[in-house]
C-alpha positions, 0 to 999 in steps of 0.5 A, spaced: 578 530 515 571 532 514 573 536 508 576 530 504 570 526 506 565 531 503 569 532 497 569 524 496 562 524 497 560 530 492 565 526 487 562 520 488 555 522 489 554 518 495 552 524 500 546 525 495 544 518 495 544 517 503 540 523 504 535 521 499 535 514 503 534 517 510 528 521 507 524 515 505 519 513 509 517 506 510 510 503 509 507 497 513 503 493 510 498 489 515 494 483 512 488 481 516 483 475 516 476 476 517 476 477 525 481 483 524 487 479 526 494 480 523 496 475 519 504 476 520 506 471 515 503 476 509 505 482 513 511 486 510 514 493 509 517 497 503 520 503 502 515 509 500 518 512 494 513 518 495 510 517 488 503 520 487 499 513 488 492 512 490 494 507 496 487 504 497 487 502 489 494 499 491 492 496 497 486 493 493 492 490 488 496 487 493 490 484 496 488 481 490 495 478 489 495 475 496 489 471 495 491 469 488 498 467 490 495 463 496 489 460 493 484 459 499 488 465 503 485 467 510 487 474 508 480 479 508 484 486 508 490 490 507 492 496 510 497 500 508 500 504 514 506 510 514 508 513 521 503 509 525 497 512 520 493 508 515 494 511 508 490 506 505 486 500 505 482 495 502 477 489 504 473 483 501 467 487 504 469 493 500 470 489 494 463 486 494 460 493 496 463 496 489 461 490 485 454 491 488 453 498 487 456 498 480 451 492 478 445 496 482 447 502 477 446 498 471 439 496 473 437 503 474 432 505 469 434 512 466 430 518 468 425 521 463 427 527 460 
């Protein structure tokens, strides 16, 4: 009977699809407020497709979307977690630090040659 199931799986392609799904990890998105407390209504999980992604920039985009969608959102940071390990994060504080750093670089006079 297993031989028939294997043949059916090979014929329909389902065996490969099922093994692909089993190999896919999940990423948990933790959204936190200014005190570092999770905001459960905004937290979510999604499949990690294993694509080459800068997870910090992904967290940045997700935080921007959440804050844009919820207007006066309490969301202050997004943390992406795979298998219990943080793989990327972004926060409002980091956003302000990057902007400040960029603005400082613009104001610095060039070094004389």
